[in-house]
BALUM-200112 format. One record per residue: x negated, y negated, z negated of N, C-alpha, C, O in turn. Coordinates in steps of 0.001 Angstrom, whole numbers, plus 500000, padded with zeros to 6 digits. Each point is the difference from the previous one (the first is absolute). Layout:
BEGIN
XYZXYZXYZXYZ ...
! end
This chain:
BEGIN
232832518808094195499105500532498977500681499896498639500491498933499632 499540502175499617500682500018498730499261499229498929498800499741500096 501979499891498851499411499243498892498918500805499297498962499456499624 501282501853500196499001500840499326498692500042500775498918499971499414 501192500098501929498788500036500826499202498712499867498772500030499911 501930498832500075499320498707499843499288499941498659498859499545499908 501832500924499043499387499988498674498777500911499936498986499661499390 501130501511501256498865500922499996498800499391500709498865500127499539 501393499207501591498883499377500727499399498853499198498783499813499992 502065499426499339499489498913499163499151500547498854498955499443499666 501518501672499730499244500616498913498667500538500504498970499855499342 501063500775501851498757500516500571499036498855500305498795500116499775 501747498775500742499148498849500301499376499413498753498829499622500004 501967500300498905499469499480498743498928500923499439498985499535499480 501238501777500624499008500957499494498701499901500792498912500050499427 501206499808501905498802499863500835499273498695499689498770499957499995 501993498978499745499373498725499663499237500094498683498887499490499880 501725501170499129499320500153498714498744500854500142498983499726499362 501087501301501468498822500848500221498875499191500644498834500139499631 501522499026501322498994499177500664499443498951499034498806499703500017 502065499745499147499517499038499003499010500651499048498976499403499669 501316501812499887499073500683499093498658500259500684498950499875499369 501078500484501911498752500163500733499248498685500117498773499962499906 501979498953500302499390498662500136499294499595498712498915499421500047 501691500879498797499373499662498722498597500598499885499111499413499383 500706501757501218498754500720499783498818499373500726498857500349499705 501375498737501235498817499332500539499458499006498983498785499827499905 502076499518499337499520499193498875499241500882499010498948499609499493 501588501579500235499339500950499098498615500372500546499055500161499228 500824499975502078498737500426500612498953498901500009498869500222499568 501492498587500919498985498979500270499739499072498821498953499352499956 501966500566499090499804499071498892498835500388499111499451499154499294 500164502116500731498841500432499217498736499309500507499108499682499213 500813500082502101498864499236500534499999498587499418498971499516499529 502185499832500507500071498629499497499632499934498527499366499043499556 501035501982499680499772499990498560498587500443499634499230499222499436 500432502014500881498724500557499566498819499369500722498970499716499389 501183500064501915498868499506500787499897498483499916499015499459499499 502018499863501000499896498555500170500062499250498672499292499012499810 501552501457499273500208499266498756499002500374498919499544499126499262 500098502166500620499203500438498856498526500213500336499136499312499456 500574501625501428498634500490500104499122499278501018498835499721499717 501700499974501452499112499565501070499387498631499746498824499794500302 501943499261499148499466498664499777498757500003499115498944499546500440 501149500955498319498800500040499148498893500894500564498820499666499895 501563501483500710498966500925500484499271499433501213498772500049500065 501982499411500904499358499421501175499168498779499613498954499746500597 501505499504498413499213498873499514498679500476499411498963499375500223 501062501718499030498757500537499426499068500519501086498782499849499899 501785500766501145499182500479501118499373498815500734498826500041500370 501961498907499836499470498801500653498901499363499158499001499528500543 501171500454498140498961499433499127498718500827500062498899499460499896 501256501859500274498812500851500120499219499704501273498788500206500063 501927499305500958499356499685501278499594498534500105499416499600501007 500879499588497974499791498556500080498520499644499847499199500766499464 500481498049501028498632499494499842499830499396498608500894500090499158 497961499302500615499693499470498670500947498886499584500167499746498807 500459499583502166500935498920499701501439500479499864500906499196499781 499307502115500349501348500540499852500836499969501252501226500062499915 498148499843501259500718499934501271499733501244500843498892500535500010 502151499917500701499842500979501069500144499256501326500437498850500039 499182501836501056499949499294501284500646500819501112499308500402500935 502014499861498990500669500700501105499979499142501257500381498830499979 499164501777501121499890499291501279499147498731499875500178499033500741 498894501003498302499119498865499829500604498819499259499367498950499898 501849501202499582500694498914499293499761500146498501500275501062499442 499220497900499891499796500117498548501332499985499251500777499055500128 499480501977499105501247500149499240499636500391498579499249500952499786 501284498313499237499784500394498603500614501380499785501141500242500396 498112500660498980500460501381499846501357500076499317500804500877500317 499459498217498752501281500009499301501174499592500850501148500200499604 498586499218501584501068499581500907500227500990501144500959499852500757 498169501157499379500060500878501170501327500744500091500568500116501086 499936500393497781501260500737500024501144499111500465500795500409500847 499300498380498608501084499090500390499914499659501484501023499941500682 497761499834499826499847499695501420500378501202500869500564499829501081 499130501376498455500360501205500758501517500150500092500532500382501043 500163499312497849501468500032500038500518499003501031500901500321500775 498536498472499239500428498994500973499755500481501427500850499810500870 497997500812499380499689500494501339500991501075500434500411500034501160 499973500846497911500957501058500338501353499415500389500686500523500877 499681498400498468501291499382500262499984499280501348500983500035500740 497912499321499568499889499332501292500085501020501140500639499735501019 498721501430498817500129501061500996501451500437500145500479500234501110 500214499873497766501399500431500025500863499068500838500939500444500661 498743498264499314500793499019500730500068500343501486501024499790500650 497875500739499879499948500304501428500649501336500344500459500198501125 499580500722497904500475501351500291501489500176499702500703500673500753 499782498733498162501380500242499575501055499580501017500948500755500217 498935498078500417501042499642500983500086500980501157501089500262500510 497772500285499910500016500986501086500745501255499570500772500564500776 499001499874497993500690501190499510501497499764499902500789500870500369 499615497956499135501425499706499891500685499936501346501082500560500176 498296498758500780500598499888501331500084501361500674501013500321500621 497924500490499262499996501323500617501063500895499376500648500771500709 499540499141497981500987500849499328501414499649500430500798500900500263 499537497814499816501347499614500398500264500326501469501093500442500356 497912499341500486500228500246501424500109501489500288500871500428500757 498243500363498638500003501433500272500965500780499139500333501138500330 500134498276498558500904500718499110499344501176499309500685500911499534 497985499078500395499272501133499399499063499453498925498820499749500248 501724500075498572499208499460498904499146501073499325498896499724499530 501625501496500430499307501028499226498588500298500494499097500104499170 500658500041502145498615500256500417499044498881499597498864500263499607 501597498489500490499154498877499601499803499967498488498920499667499514 502140500685499740499881500083498550498986501074499612499173499789499113 500892501357501552499063501092499703498565499585500313499094500265499209 500691499088501933498651499595500400499392499032498994498867500186499555 501886498785500092499458498997499086499808500571498597499014499690499331 501928501144500222499893500573498653498777500894499877499270499917499012 500497500935501974498893500943499878498653499353500283498980500475499503 500990498458501280498756499248500145499626499342498667498839500026499591 502158499385499736499746499397498696499607501034498959499096499769499197 501586501376500817499682501047499028498582500530500211499282500270499037 500319499876502233498652500494500283498941499002499537498985500396499425 501246498310500822499038498985499560499880499987498479498911499819499455 502223500375499865499981500015498533499262501224499482499199499897499071 501066501250501519499280501208499593498498499844500235499190500538499245 500437498714501820498587499776500295499278499171498967498770499950500001 501970499392499107499358499201498949499236500862499006499269499471499163 500887501839500912499196500895499165498515499807500283499165500234499127 500505499344502084498599499864500404499437498604499719498897499673500438 501860499511498835499550498654499661499149500063498726500534500033498891 498159499981501273499119500029498836498734499209500291499826499471501098 499300500454497921498751499269500178500242498533500291500675499304499242 498755500228501885500167498605500406500781499877501304499807499045500753 501070501915499516500751500028501258501212499063499966501130500428500234 498632498330499482501111499057499893500663499753501353501204499752500060 498021500314501031500593499805501327500963501140500345501050499758500597 498608501471499038500916501120500209501280499780499219501094500241500511 498773499299498242501192499732499195500871498928500618501222500142500040 498162498778500446500773498948500651500709500504501245501158499654500234 498157501163500573500605500537501228501180500903499690501058499871500616 498773501045498433501094500907499648501176499236499417501152500338500275 498579498643498928501072499168499453500769499304501113501230499953499970 498062499511501005500651499300501107500896500949500785501134499651500329 498368501544499974500797500975500767501214500462499194501110500055500529 498685500277498194501106500502499178501065498934499804501191500286500124 498397498489499570500967498931499764500787499667501254501217499822499936 498103500091501214500691499693501249500966501125500376501104499740500478 498480501503499307500882501138500307501234499996499111501110500265500461 498687499431498252501146499922499097500976498925500468501212500215499997 498262498630500403500867498910500441500832500407501205501197499717500048 498185500945500929500729500439501190501066501026499621501134499929500473 498500501019498676500976501023499616501184499388499268501124500482500140 498644498456499075501088499377499269500939499221500908501183499864499690 498307499622501429500891499399501007501052501014500429501194499703500034 498349501481500286500882501043500529500899500552498902501188500236500221 498247499967498603500775500512498866501113499032499617501151500412499853 498525498316499985501011499016499602501093499838501044501148499716499659 498502500464501622500987499789501057501096501058500001501028499822500654 498766501285498616501057501002499874501116499540499062501124500491500099 498583498569498988500967499647498958501359499573500551501013500501499512 499072498595501487501322499632500506500726501151500697501221499964500154 498034501049500265500609501114500727500486501115499086500884500765500384 498558499341498419500379501102499115500878499543498833500466500827499216 499764497856500666500803499498498880500904498876500484499508499030500576 501821501075499203500893498877500321499698498819499088499333500163498979 501156498638501380499622498795499243500210500106498501499172499521499225 501922501098500354500294500029498570499070500937499221499974499949498770 499267500900501919499114500947499323498542499552499988499184500602499302 500469498360501452498574499753500272499214499563498784498857500422499827 501726498736499317499259499603498798499637501233499172498873500132499524 502095500763500313499769501195499184499009500944500671499106500524499337 501038499702501978499107500915500710498572499451500007499045500736499751 500816497979500532498669499399500002499366500091498609498817500318499876 501960499407499089499472500058498634499596501420499620498992500199499322 501796500797501113499626501383499701498698500376500698499178500724499440 500637498781501791498747500270500706498803499473499227499011500709499812 501084498034499737498911499443499205499812500787498711498867500241499583 502231500162499780499902500766498760499286501327500238499183500414499177 501109500256501931499301501242500348498503499745500096499190500775499491 500452498119501175498593499686500179499291499770498678498895500496499785 501744498748499330499377499723498712499953501243499125499071500166499209 501920500708500925499962501249499242498828500870500452499308500593499172 500471499483502141498862500767500514498690499394499522499091500714499578 500819497951500492498794499345499531499712500296498540498845500196499622 502199499839499551499832500304498586499502501424499792499094500239499202 501500500698501519499630501402499848498531500228500357499267500664499266 500318498780501862498622500204500441499026499250499093498894500479499749 501506498359499762499117499254499095499742500766498706498903499923499446 502086500808500070499784500827498804498906501031500281499097500197499187 500993500460501976498966500973500380498647499311500161498975500530499572 501024498282501049498753499240500147499391499674498648498791500123499808 502059499458499248499520499622498674499355501189499294498960499859499356 501664501317500769499438501208499388498635500315500600499041500253499270 500871499731502060498732500313500661498932498981499660498870500365499676 501481498352500398498999498959499774499525499988498549498803499891499738 502130500220499325499640499914498587499192501210499540499144499881499123 501129501283501468499319501228499577499113500551501103499865501216500142 499528497895500644499216500473501144498837500892499581499634500919500733 499775498821498088498917500862499533500488501426499775499289500966500278 501942499148499212500559501337499749500219500762501296499946501229500026 500299498038501044500195500641501305498685500175500751499989500520501116 498912499053498289498698500197500609499689499070501155499219500351500883 501388498451499126499729499038501068499613498665499379500340499714498852 498951499477501916499620498675499520501182499053500098501014500305500626 498833498532498740501063498994500054500261499553501428501154499867500407 497782499898500362500163499570501391500678501072500841500846499695500841 498783501558498929500642501093500747501477500112499645500828500268500870 499508499530497856501407500028499590500786498922500722501121500244500445 498303498561499679500674498925500724500203500386501459501071499772500562 497896500817500056500114500372501417501037501100500209500678500025501027 499451500881498008501043501028500083501384499361499908500912500375500737 499240498663498359501285499309499865500364499267501298501152500025500432 497861499327500178500249499308501268500433500980501082501007499784500674 498232501292499491500293500950501074501317500735499779500718500286500958 499604500024497784501245500734499728501225499193500402501031500574500352 498868498088499600501123499176500447500262500205501490501151499993500436 497774500192500350500176500268501422500643501350500253500849500134500880 498747500865498349500605501329500145501486499947499639500837500546500718 499483498801498175501400499848499573500813499314501095501087500461500346 498401498460500191500669499246501064500316500918501187501119499992500512 497909500785499916500205500865501156501002501110499754500837500290500855 499081500340497964500879501143499714501464499566499923500859500618500629 499431498336498616501400499636499775500614499219501167501216499810500038 497971499741500903500550499391501211500777501026500827500844499625500814 498881501648498986500713501044500743501507499946499745500783500328500892 499637499264497907501431500014499656500781498962500801500986500373500634 498638498351499378500742499063500852499908500327501476500957499771500739 497913500759499709499895500361501420500979501115500361500435500095501147 499910500740497891500960501074500261501438499501499947500837500451500782 499464498629498314501398499630499763500475498781500784501171499934500374 497953499106499882500424498826500760500185500377501463499314500880500519 501621498444500136500231500296501415499943498716500817500425498931499561 499036501216501634499963498874500928501373499817500614500733500968500204 499605497816500084501269499710500662499842498730500827499192499124499691 501604500805501366500092498786500799501183499189499500501012500563499581 498863498118500461501119499126499684500294499142501212499229499952500958 501910499371498976500425499213501158499041498872500318499941499536501138 499302500016497861499090498891500238498612500422500398499162499143500282 500561502144499752498657500461500324500038500809501273500507501121499974 498983498374501155500038500697501249499169501257499952498893500010499461 501643501044501104499273501257500034498888499916501020500015499166500905 499034501707498928498922500030500954498682500155499298499911499846498782 499055500461501990498696500174499396499479498710499427500266498928500543 499005501151498381499513498789499375498985499255500817499843498793499819 499453501881501084499051499301500851498712499694499271499800500404498855 499326498869501833498691499701499460499990498708499227501046499403499744 497723500153499871499890498774499219500582498788500684500577499137499338 499284500773502003500559498845500698501494499896499820500529498920499737 500153502204500404501449499982499795500336499681498553500966499288499726 498225501245499328500255499715498598499889498520499693500821499453499264 498160499889501301499851498576499743501092499189500679500456498994499455 499974501440501749501112499295500659501272500137499183500767499046499872 499462502153499570501176500202499157499910499149498734500996499447499534 497782500459499915499809499154498823500310498543500321500659499311499221 498857500221501942500272498615500382501499499764500121500508498955499594 500208502040500977501449499871500110500654499974498625500962499265499778 498511501545499292500536500016498645499800498657499315500902499499499328 497903499913500844499723498707499390500938498934500560500502499156499258 499736500885502079500922499028500598501399500181499444500703499027499729 499701502244500101501333500259499455500096499557498548501026499462499585 497911500759499634500034499631498588500115498485499826500467499530498963 499118499718502027500169498546499921501474499631500018500381498916499559 500454501996500957501446499756499971500620500430498668501204499853499790 497955500682499311500444500387498654499180499190498980499223500578499240 500943498100500738499133499173499151500118500306498514499035499817499259 502129500646500290500145500295498574499260501281499623499462500112498898 500512500856502024499191501194499771498526499634499912499272500508499147 500299498610501737498615499543499965499704499224498715498904500102499447 502072499127500082499800499254498758499798500952498823499158499754499137 501618501338500827499797500998498952498620500636500120499312500181498995 500279500160502229498691500612500198498877499093499521499018500468499424 501129498225500817498981499065499543499908500000498477498905500039499439 502245499919499899499996500037498534499381501298499499499191499991499072 501191501128501545499476501298499587498500500090500243499262500533499172 500289498941501973498572499982500306499221499361498868498954500505499591 501560498377499903499271499245498993499984500729498660498931500261499448 502265500073500018499985500578498653499470501422499989499411500424499006 500783500327502074499479501360500008498487500026500150499346500943499554 500093498020501075498544499897500052499440499960498589498984500630499707 501687498622499415499572499969498608500144501349499326499106500421499265 502022500277500976500226501307499387498923500994500424499410500681499162 500333499400502162499027500966500501498601499711499470499232500922499727 500438497797500127498668499662499500499853500382498536498954500509499597 502077499255499601499955500417498597499816501511499917499200500485499199 501543500268501630499901501462499981498576500447500314499449500857499308 499954498566501733498695500483500452498839499485499153498950500640499948 501220498216499386498868499395499287500085500111498482499055499623499307 502053500884500162500169500032498543498938500854499318499493499630498941 500167501514501661499008500860499359498615499358500024499223500167499060 500462499096502016498728499288500052499966498928498913498986499829499324 502118499455500510500088498974498957499815500628498623499275499471499158 501387501658500623499902500648498699498606500512499693499529499875498869 499803500701502124498683500582499751498899498951499972499127500038499133 500910499025501810498898499052500135500138498792499068499001499540499448 502209499941500367500194498793499184500320500325498547499495499353499083 501362501670500715500425500319498633499149501083499350500132500254498803 498989500392501980499096500991499433500679501273499553499539500643499057 501553499742501599500736501205499616499453501207500751499585499882501153 500415501281498194499469501189500662501058500618500911501168499614499985 498382501359500809500877500595501005501197500708499385501099499949500552 498702500710498311501114500705499354501092499019499581501188500294500141 498415498547499345500979498977499623500781499522501222501214499812499936 498080499994501170500669499553501224500991501040500493501091499655500453 498536501620499463500908501061500448501265500009499149501107500108500528 498732499780498157501168499985499114500882498784500300501227500102499990 498145498749500276500774498790500306500800500167501282501176499639500056 498190500905500970500713500196501267501075501073499848501062499905500615 498670501109498574501030501005499728501205499355499339501140500341500316 498615498729498770501100499265499365500776499194501039501229499943499960 498049499437500964500669499270501085500898500932500788501148499663500290 498336501516500061500762500939500813501273500448499288501073500025500603 498814500324498131501160500487499259501069498918499871501186500265500196 498391498518499474500965498919499852500538499538501351501118499491500081 498093500685500981500480499609501324501157500876500457500883499530500718 499126501740498876501141500864500319501261499430499369501022499835500667 498895499865498039501155499428499308500348498630500556501177499665500136 497805499536500187500243498673500536500687500028501348500914499216500256 498641501701500619500611500101501330501464500412499895500862499403500644 499418501610498550501384500469499856500859498965499275501143499753500384 498300499647498568500763499010499240500308498758500800501124499499499948 497899499983500798500246498820500813500932500315501168500741499133500465 499214502129500009500965500397501026501430499931499484500908499597500726 499292500799498005501342499926499405500412498552499773501154499638500233 497913499535499316500313498588499794500392499325501310500839499099500012 498553501337501091500312499398501299501448500253500404500585499196500727 500004501909498812501405500275500315500911498942499380501064499700500542 498524499740498330500813499013499298499656498575500399500887499176500218 497826500541499876499563498615500197499474499705501403499779498840500347 500022502197500457499461499808501343498490500111500022499320499606499052 500155500943502053498563500254500097499193498708499952498936499961499382 501559498975501265499222498765500062499754499441498604498872499620499685 502149500321499477499830499445498654498998500830499182499179499448499268 500897501867500865499108500854499225498558499833500475499079499988499184 500719499884502122498637499776500511499455498671499484498846499925499577 501977499027500457499549498705499495499603500096498522498988499434499584 501812501282499636499650500190498593498682500740499836499219499690499101 500529501294501769498749500749499910498802499117500318498925500196499432 501239498829501474498887499113500333499645499088498827498832499671499795 502177499926499439499723499248498772499199500873499034499041499538499381 501361501722500497499299500918499097498561500235500461499086500054499177 500711500084502137498642500161500535499133498797499636498850500164499591 501689498641500554499240498782499713499580499958498530498847499701499689 502080500594499419499696499978498569498981501087499640499094499770499199 501064501409501400499090501106499691498582499696500464499035500259499280 500843499193501920498675499701500536499324498882499203498793500043499763 501986498967499829499438498931499170499490500552498673498937499609499519 501835501305499898499550500635498756498713500783500235499131500043499130 500743500582502056498804500769500306498731499170499990498924500501499672 501200498233500687498832499112500012499406499831498600498789499840499849 502068500196499135499558499736498625499687501271499221499707499925498806 500346501252501841499725501237499270498576499996499449499065499659500725 500752500713498001498636500095499456499281501230500545500618501033500258 498093498844499911499207501140500462499931501065498910500022499695498807 499892501573501634499841501101499060501200500257499122499855500535498902 501349499091501561501220500194499202501005500821500805500855499430500677 499058501901499259500894500849500800501478499768499706500826500099500907 499522499597497848501407499819499649500657498900500804501112500173500499 498215498699499633500549498896500786500077500361501482500932499592500693 498094501168499787500038500420501408501170500940500239500633499949501054 499663500920497965501158500882500119501301499192500024500931500349500726 499139498583498491501187499145500014500178499345501359501120499883500499 497774499691500098500055499429501344500471501045501005500811499701500877 498681501526498996500402501084500893501493500278499879500670500264500999 499855499677497771501434500229499806500823498939500719501007500316500634 498567498425499268500713498939500698499993500185501498501016499785500661 497827500620499892499908500238501438500903501163500408500717499916500997 499245501168498228500783501179500348501491499731500064500685500523500880 499828498672498206501437499760499935500525499239501218501169500145500357 497988499049500285500475499211501143499474500505501331500524499630501050 498432501222498924499346500405501241500929500772500932500228499584501136 500305501533498390500808500850500863501255499323500492500346500110501176 500346499184497931501255499366500389499814498897501011500790499892500937 498176499272498904499802498901500944499695500532501393500440499416500990 498816501682499105499686500574501313501201500737500595500309499840501180 500366500968497998501132500780500509501129499100500484500563500234501069 499770498744498158501110499123500372499636499124501196500872499664500801 497870499966499332499587499247501189500201500844501256500467499497501022 499180501781498901500171500889501147501469500169500358500367499915501172 500477500323497828501417500219500307500660498707500465500871500038500869 498735498817498570500568498733500446499648499735501459500848499562500778 497912500702499590499599499780501387500758500919500954500292499603501128 500032501618498441500696500934500888501340499453500466500484500380501067 500130498725498144501265499379500397499798498903501050500953499577500655 497814499972499499499719498883500904499481500460501350499608499176500826 500385502149499413499465500567501233501140500279500981500939500711499643 499012498749501589501025500334500994499996501494500294498924500592500079 502226500037500086500063501432500274499178500374501239500049499319501024 499193501783498859499195500485501109498612499424500073499218500380500872 500452498701498222498679499375500019499246500296498704499143499221499583 501178501904499787499496500244498651498471500063499949499379499305499196 500008501530501663498550500174499899499256498722500365499002499656499365 501483499635501662499329498761500394500078498960498887499003499356499673 502175500484499753500139499016498937499253500429498745499426499168499298 500580502129500420499255500452498833498493499957500228499239500002499033 500311499958502222498578499758500222499658498582499573498942499762499418 501957499283500873499787498631499521500070499956498476499228499284499362 501703501486500050500106500062498543498737500578499385499492499496498999 500006501578501621498809500630499445498774499112500168499069500059499197 500932499112501856498932499011500123500071499017498838498970499528499518 502244500164500031500145499152498822499669500779498729499545499418499014 500683501901501007499753500820498811498512500292499877499314499366499197 500172501585501587498582500300499953499239499267501095498832499652499827 501827500117501290499285499493501157499532498572499890498961499664500569 501763499462498717499559498620499863499456499716498602499730498850499656 500111502197499544499525499795498633498474499976499958499368500769499275 500060498333501519498549499839500002499576498667499385498851499840499588 502072499214500351499647498708499435499699500112498505499072499368499497 501726501447499798499796500153498568498640500603499668499235499403499241 500439501799501326498664500545499741498875499074500455498961499909499347 501253499401501783498974499069500469499813498857499006498872499637499668 502252499792499856499912498928499004499339500503498722499161499320499409 501230501881500176499411500601498805498490500160500168499230499628499115 500348500930502033498575500225500240499211498712500118498905499885499448 501651499134501278499305498731500178499891499254498673498959499421499690 502133500596499522499966499321498701498919500588499105499264499275499331 500651502061500668498952500624499195498618499674500556499070499720499243 500796500318502089498696499719500596499529498589499658498807499777499793 502132499265500147499628498612499741499803499709498516499141499201499627 501663501455499522499965499667498575499336501065499135499549499704498894 500384501547501604499475501084499179500918500391498864499577500702499082 501698498851500959500965500275498928501221500714500554500682499483500885 499595501709498594501212500708500392501234499354499394501098500173500529 498755499090498380501159499294499434500485498926500968501201499862500231 497874499388500326500394499002500996500635500671501214500940499469500592 498540501697499772500537500716501156501435500449499747500853499875500879 499424500653497911501337500532499720501031498888499864501140500168500432 498482498693498974500983498933499807500329499320501323501064499394500126 498050500693500865500276499384501298501202500641500685500602499391500884 499754501831498721501100500726500642501376499501499573500994500339500642 499092498869498299501284499466499551500679499212501120501226500001500103 497984499329500732500563499178501072500895500812500927500994499478500504 498670501798499733500803500828500896501402500225499449500966499992500764 499165500206497935501307500276499405500852498730499896501214500050500197 498164498839499500500752498743499902500520499590501371501177499668500141 497959500351500871500423499621501345501014500990500555500959499599500659 498839501693499082500948501011500460501379499793499406501002500162500696 499068499482498022501280499720499348500716498852500707501191500096500297 498090498828499970500609498830500640500535500355501383501105499595500363 498123501155500403500415500345501361501196500948500002500921499821500797 499081501189498322501117500947499951501277499324499527501080500294500512 498812498806498518501185499321499470500730499213501081501201499755499881 498092499847501169500591499188501064500676500832501092500620499433500899 499273501904499043500568500851501052501446500362499671500240500637498973 500745498979501865501400500414499782500206501428500516500306500196501176 499528500788497958499921501379500471501324500509500566499987500805500931 501150498755498541501271500492500538500162499550501461500435500783500845 499221497979499446500077499539501388498966500714500860500251500266501176 498591500047498250498977500708500755500482501391500412499729500447501115 500991500239497982500533501324500322501020499901501137499971500805500931 500921498220498997500999499828501063499324499671501325500380500543501038 498629498580498943499340499614501242499275501183500648499826500026501218 499752500951497976499339501188500547500998500998500574499593500986500615 501705498780499200501016500889500534500342501151499104500492501023500475 499257498843498210500271501086499068501115499610499025500214498814499750 500497502173499698501022499699498990499360499476498726498935500473499603 501695498567499760499454499382498791500466500771498775501207500103499778 497879500447499414500414500715498787500664499043499008499817498785500067 500954501789499017500663499178498996498989499258499148500232498848499633 498653501786500045498942499369499211498699500069500767499575501080500410 499797497793499786498704499956500647499275498760499523498870499748500417 
! end
């Protein structure tokens, strides 16, 4: 084979890889609007108001006969969605690796989540149970789809590209969130001009996120390709029994990768804090600080814009200092930002915007670099199974934070006490991550060690 032919094939392979990477970015573009518009901005305050409309004289609702303070219902619903995810995500990961067909499972989970989100248009009056159900379905579907989406990263990017590719994916997501939030802000602020009520404007914003999710999912489904690897046996994925047996085998194998498990434990802890801040910040702003919805939208828009810069900037810093050091620095920043949030005065949008800026600068980078760092710790051919465990640490195990937040509020009636309780996740996560020797972990997983990690 001639030298020119080898070069041409290498160039064609690089072009195909870049095309697949660009398609991969667009799933972040598609689904991040749900995380931003629905979970972070609109659904928490709106579902809380719906629950309060259905509450008794003491301020409690009674789902399944259980007394729940209306202000805690949203946080408990998030926890329930995550617990459901724990049971579903490992099956999806095992089935994807065994069958080598991630795209059909990605399509199923994405469109189930998009449909549930679009159905939030019908959340009005005192239908708090409908809101909780749709939230549980949408959140669990997103978690499953992210298992499959993240598992493509080791296959579409060589080790030296992963920090940058992962960071660009997060940046795409935050850019989409910013764009849609601008449209949401226009509709919500001028809802009278559009001839709709404030509640209807919120329901349109919720449902439009589902439509956006469904439409733009078409791009990654077209560009990503399924492939078999040497570590993933071909064959039909089988039923739930086979999925659970494969999961059990994965868990037994992961015990032989104790450093990978140590990283997952650290990530489980600090990411639980991150996810809880994301989902509960708007409730804190509206209920404790007395800020209106327009202020919250502008604050989250600021987070989105700065998160794009933060993700790209921290990705560049990781090339010089290594991903682990940058993540540790971000956890210090999270701790300081959350502590400052406890002391924010009520009715002061300027201080809330400053808090949002601090969150935005560290949010995207801490998540993007955690994903790319973990990709180096996955044995070849086990991407979806290991990323199902990762996603359980990401969205799937992030139920302790919302539960702690909800219980703290239920016991104290103070959202300030609830928000400051989350500091423990970042402090403990820092300690656990600092103890992981990541270079040895990469070697033990059978992967080449990058110059900087």
